[in-house]
KOLTORTI-69144 format. One record per residue (C-alpha): residue in one letter; x, y, z. Coordinates in pm, whole numbers, padded with zeros to 5 digits, always signed. Layout:
! KOLTORTI-69144
aXYZ;...
//
This chain:
! KOLTORTI-69144
m-13634-13466+05072;a-13755-13170+04869;i-13540-13059+04577;k-13350-12746+04653;l-13245-12530+04366;c-12910-12357+04319;e-12937-12012+04466;c-12756-11849+04168;g-13073-11851+03972;c-12982-12113+03725;r-13279-12328+03843;k-13067-12647+03855;p-13093-12881+04154;a-12820-12801+04423;p-12596-13096+04505;i-12606-13276+04846;a-12314-13219+05080;d-12090-13519+05133;r-11940-13383+05457;t-11992-13119+05717;d-11789-12808+05696;p-11914-12531+05932;s-11671-12282+05763;r-11848-12318+05441;g-12194-12382+05567;y-12193-12753+05450;v-12405-13007+05640;k-12359-13362+05540;g-12664-13500+05360;k-12826-13149+05321;p-12842-12953+04992;l-12563-12692+04921;h-12646-12338+04857;f-12488-12337+04516;i-12364-12576+04234;w-11980-12589+04234;r-11844-12257+04083;h-12182-12104+04033;g-12184-11872+04333;k-12393-11556+04360;k-12465-11387+04029;v-12425-11006+04012;a-12706-10828+03848;p-12602-10690+03493;e-12710-10348+03619;k-12456-10360+03903;r-12187-10501+03698;f-12231-10242+03424;w-12250-09925+03628;q-11959-10005+03839;h-11739-09948+03527;v-11869-09610+03464;n-11697-09271+03558;k-11973-09005+03567;g-11726-08721+03594;g-11613-08719+03220;p-11560-08417+02999;l-11836-08175+02902;p-11964-08206+02541;s-11797-08003+02280;v-11935-07663+02172;e-12033-07822+01830;a-12220-08088+02000;v-12409-07855+02226;a-12500-07634+01943;v-12683-07924+01772;h-12806-08084+02100;p-12855-07797+02343;d-13013-08040+02597;i-12677-08193+02686;a-12519-07846+02772;g-12345-07860+03114;k-12389-08242+03141;p-12059-08429+03143;c-12000-08754+02965;w-12020-09076+03159;l-11708-09271+03047;w-11682-09639+03018;t-11367-09763+03202;a-11366-10131+03116;s-11283-10306+02789;t-11322-10149+02449;n-11368-10285+02088;g-11151-10215+01785;k-11351-09902+01702;g-11290-09750+02040;y-11641-09815+02178;g-11694-09962+02533;q-11800-10334+02532;f-11989-10531+02797;s-12087-10889+02803;i-12459-10952+02856;d-12640-11279+02796;g-12298-11427+02695;i-12250-11179+02405;e-12020-10868+02379;r-12242-10568+02322;p-12148-10201+02272;a-12154-10041+02611;h-12359-09741+02505;r-12633-09976+02363;v-12638-10154+02703;a-12673-09835+02886;w-12990-09764+02670;l-13127-10104+02739;l-13082-10073+03112;t-13225-09728+03131;y-13528-09766+02893;g-13584-10137+02888;s-13525-10208+02516;w-13243-10187+02261;p-13205-09866+02074;k-13380-09891+01729;p-13215-09921+01488;c-12884-09775+01617;g-12768-09608+01940;l-12603-09266+01845;h-12408-09021+02045;k-12514-08657+02079;c-12168-08579+02242;d-11959-08767+01980;n-11755-08942+02265;r-11743-09314+02185;l-11679-09409+02552;c-11975-09217+02687;v-12272-09429+02816;c-12471-09139+02959;p-12830-09205+02861;e-12895-08830+02811;h-12617-08821+02553;l-12766-09092+02341;f-13043-09099+02087;e-13202-09357+01853;g-13148-09316+01473;t-13039-09466+01146;m-12700-09453+00994;r-12817-09178+00754;e-12932-08966+01064;n-12595-09026+01212;a-12430-08890+00891;q-12668-08587+00901;d-12566-08530+01265;m-12198-08535+01166;v-12266-08277+00892;r-12446-08038+01129;k-12162-08050+01380;g-11901-07997+01096;r-11754-08340+01141;c-11801-08467+00786;n-11462-08448+00611;p-11506-08550+00246;p-11216-08563-00004;s-11141-08261-00216;k-11413-08387-00454;s-11713-08584-00308;g-12039-08724-00442;e-12103-08696-00802;e-11795-08462-00857;h-11558-08757-00753;n-11382-08886-01064;m-11482-09239-00959;a-11854-09170-00914;k-12096-09391-01108;l-12405-09224-00970;t-12537-08871-00928;n-12645-08709-00606;k-12995-08723-00732;q-12980-09090-00796;v-12849-09149-00446;r-13152-08968-00296;q-13379-09162-00525;i-13213-09497-00402;r-13266-09406-00034;k-13630-09301-00114;l-13716-09617-00310;s-13549-09841-00039;a-13769-09677+00218;q-14071-09771-00002;g-13974-10136-00009;w-13749-10180-00309;t-13490-10457-00257;q-13114-10376-00297;c-13094-10609-00606;a-13383-10437-00774;l-13224-10101-00702;a-12892-10221-00839;d-13054-10312-01168;k-13249-09994-01183;f-12938-09771-01145;n-12693-09997-01335;s-12499-10061-01023;v-12427-10373-00807;q-12599-10470-00477;t-12286-10414-00265;n-12276-10051-00371;i-12632-10005-00290;s-12576-10165+00053;l-12301-09923+00134;i-12516-09631+00036;l-12817-09730+00248;s-12592-09818+00541;g-12431-09463+00529;k-12089-09596+00459;t-12064-09408+00122;w-12220-09087-00006;r-12262-08977+00357;c-12259-08613+00276;v-12553-08630+00025;l-12845-08535+00222;
//
């Protein structure tokens, strides 16, 4: 008898029925359709989009001013689980991924590089037209243009705890882009690797452009 594979797509041999059960489609001595508990797999695209509400709110005036292409186009809201930061999350390939990144993958066929950013600033939005690719620095710049950067009363080199100047921070970013390692930058600017990492990831000195 030719081997029959499980119809779920796992490509494992289907077991042989040990009894006949017309209600389940079992025929004794014949291969079953599925391995026990496999069943039919639902395509990721179908599983994903069934959790999306395409009738969300319209983007804010501030967002439209920076990204006029999203004017009049409502957010597509993720309605399933979210992570601790308020972003939607979706399991794909056994890994929990940010839902907006999955939306980009399903629409364009690749993951956003290096980051998937929101034009609309709505963390639950998965509308591909409201997303764009960019770095953390570009995300910070986008925040500034929208008026969403809220630094303390004193920021950058004016902060009383600052060890660097605004000029040095710009130099760090420039040299990093040229291939300098974080450790080398830390030595050059009398800092530590951790601080350099925070600067390059956009977690500190965000408002220095």
